[in-house]
C-alpha positions as CSV (number, residue, x, y, z in Angstrom):
1,X,68.1,102.3,114.7
2,X,65.5,101.7,117.8
3,X,62.6,99.2,116.5
4,X,58.6,100.1,116.4
5,X,56.5,98.2,119.2
6,X,53.0,98.1,119.9
7,X,51.4,96.6,122.9
8,X,48.7,94.0,122.7
9,X,47.4,92.2,125.2
10,X,50.4,93.3,127.0
11,X,52.9,92.4,124.4
12,X,55.4,94.4,122.6
13,X,56.0,93.1,118.9
14,X,57.9,94.5,116.5
15,X,56.4,95.7,113.9
16,X,59.7,95.8,111.8
17,X,59.1,91.5,111.9
18,X,57.1,88.6,110.9
19,X,58.7,85.9,113.2
20,X,56.8,86.9,116.2
21,X,54.0,85.2,114.5
22,X,52.6,81.5,113.6
23,X,50.7,79.2,111.5
24,X,49.7,75.7,111.8
25,X,50.3,73.1,109.3
26,X,48.9,71.3,107.6
27,X,49.0,68.7,109.6
28,X,48.1,70.1,112.6
29,X,51.0,71.3,114.3
30,X,51.9,75.0,115.6
31,X,54.6,76.0,113.7
32,X,56.6,79.8,114.8
33,X,57.9,81.5,111.4
34,X,60.5,81.9,114.1
35,X,62.1,78.9,113.4
36,X,62.6,80.5,109.8
37,X,64.9,83.0,111.2
38,X,68.0,83.8,108.6
39,X,65.9,82.7,106.1
40,X,63.9,84.5,103.6
41,X,60.5,83.3,103.7
42,X,57.8,83.1,100.3
43,X,54.3,83.3,101.4
44,X,52.0,81.9,98.7
45,X,48.3,81.4,98.6
46,X,47.5,77.7,97.2
47,X,45.0,76.2,95.1
48,X,44.4,73.0,93.4
49,X,41.9,73.8,90.6
50,X,43.3,77.2,89.9
51,X,44.8,78.2,86.5
52,X,47.7,79.0,88.4
53,X,48.2,75.2,90.3
54,X,51.0,74.4,87.8
55,X,53.0,76.6,89.7
56,X,54.1,74.3,92.0
57,X,56.3,72.5,89.8
58,X,58.4,76.4,89.9
59,X,57.7,76.9,93.5
60,X,59.2,72.8,94.9
61,X,61.8,73.8,92.7
62,X,62.7,77.6,94.0
63,X,62.4,75.7,97.4
64,X,64.8,73.5,96.2
65,X,66.9,75.4,95.0
66,X,67.6,78.1,97.1
67,X,67.0,75.6,100.1
68,X,69.8,77.1,102.1
69,X,68.5,81.4,102.0
70,X,64.6,80.2,101.3
71,X,61.7,78.8,102.8
72,X,58.5,78.4,100.5
73,X,55.5,78.5,102.6
74,X,52.1,77.5,100.8
75,X,48.9,79.2,102.3
76,X,45.9,77.1,101.1
77,X,43.0,79.8,100.3
78,X,39.2,78.7,99.3
79,X,38.5,82.7,98.6
80,X,39.1,82.6,95.2
81,X,36.5,81.0,92.9
82,X,36.1,77.9,95.2
83,X,39.5,76.8,94.0
84,X,40.3,74.9,97.5
85,X,37.4,72.9,98.3
86,X,39.3,70.5,99.9
87,X,40.0,68.8,102.7
88,X,43.6,69.0,104.7
89,X,44.6,65.3,103.5
90,X,43.1,66.0,100.5
91,X,45.2,69.3,99.7
92,X,48.0,67.4,101.1
93,X,47.6,64.6,99.1
94,X,47.5,66.3,95.7
95,X,50.4,68.8,96.2
96,X,52.5,65.3,96.6
97,X,50.8,63.1,94.2
98,X,50.8,65.2,91.0
99,X,53.7,68.2,92.3
100,X,55.9,66.6,94.5
101,X,55.4,69.4,97.1
102,X,58.0,69.0,100.3
103,X,58.2,72.1,101.2
104,X,55.3,73.8,104.0
105,X,51.9,73.4,103.5
106,X,49.8,75.3,106.6
107,X,46.3,74.9,107.0
108,X,44.2,76.0,105.1
109,X,43.1,80.0,106.0
110,X,41.9,82.9,104.6
111,X,43.9,85.7,103.1
112,X,41.5,88.6,103.5
113,X,38.1,89.8,105.3
114,X,37.2,89.3,109.0
115,X,39.3,85.9,109.3
116,X,42.3,87.1,107.4
117,X,44.9,85.0,109.1
118,X,47.4,87.1,111.4
119,X,49.9,86.9,108.6
120,X,48.4,87.6,105.7
121,X,47.1,90.9,108.4
122,X,50.8,91.8,108.8
123,X,51.8,91.0,104.8
124,X,49.1,93.2,103.7
125,X,49.0,96.4,106.0
126,X,51.9,98.9,106.0
127,X,51.3,99.9,110.1
128,X,52.2,96.0,110.5
129,X,55.0,95.3,108.4
130,X,56.3,98.8,108.2
131,X,56.8,99.2,104.8
132,X,53.4,98.3,102.6
133,X,49.6,97.9,102.4
134,X,48.3,95.8,99.3
135,X,45.8,93.2,99.3
136,X,45.1,89.3,97.8
137,X,44.0,89.8,94.7
138,X,43.6,86.0,93.4
139,X,45.4,82.9,94.0
140,X,49.2,82.5,94.1
141,X,50.3,86.1,95.2
142,X,53.8,86.0,96.3
143,X,54.9,87.9,100.0
144,X,58.6,87.6,100.5
145,X,60.4,88.4,104.0
146,X,63.9,88.4,104.0
147,X,66.5,86.7,106.8
148,X,65.6,89.1,109.7
149,X,61.8,88.9,108.6
150,X,61.3,92.2,107.0
151,X,58.9,92.6,104.5
152,X,59.9,92.8,101.0
153,X,57.9,93.3,98.2
154,X,54.7,91.0,96.7
155,X,54.2,89.6,93.1
156,X,51.0,88.7,91.8
157,X,49.5,85.2,90.7
158,X,50.9,86.6,87.2
159,X,54.5,86.5,88.5
160,X,56.3,83.1,88.4
161,X,58.3,81.8,90.7
162,X,61.5,81.5,88.8
163,X,60.9,85.3,88.2
164,X,64.0,87.0,88.6
165,X,62.6,89.8,90.6
166,X,61.5,87.5,92.9
167,X,65.4,84.8,92.4
168,X,67.0,88.3,92.6
169,X,66.7,88.6,96.0
170,X,68.4,84.9,96.7
171,X,71.3,85.6,94.2
């Protein structure tokens, strides 16, 4: 099966895998998604002052329960109701103190609009992920990619992290 590719800045990019992208951790380190090859990745745009913020508990449970198969990545975002106003240090402290979060967090990013992070450009655009276009509607929307970095599905905020729609991917 031939892989689709595009040429961008002189480099061929695999449309079917997200593993060629990076993010900056909340500690300021550049993390390549290729680090997570062989595992599912659950991307979640998170916020500290949202009605869905208690989902951090289930995200942490999911992360620990499926640690051999899954990496949860929380991507703080302040685009929905100004519900993530803190600095990186404040966000990290809040997550650890209130929810015991140990899974990776990114620096604060934008998940839509002109400054949309490259990961979300890939996750929300069928021409990049090869499967589905979507828009991020609110905090705690979830996107899953498989161990090869291919898009699987997305779930709105009301779908809890331990819902069968999500966990069935890892069973």
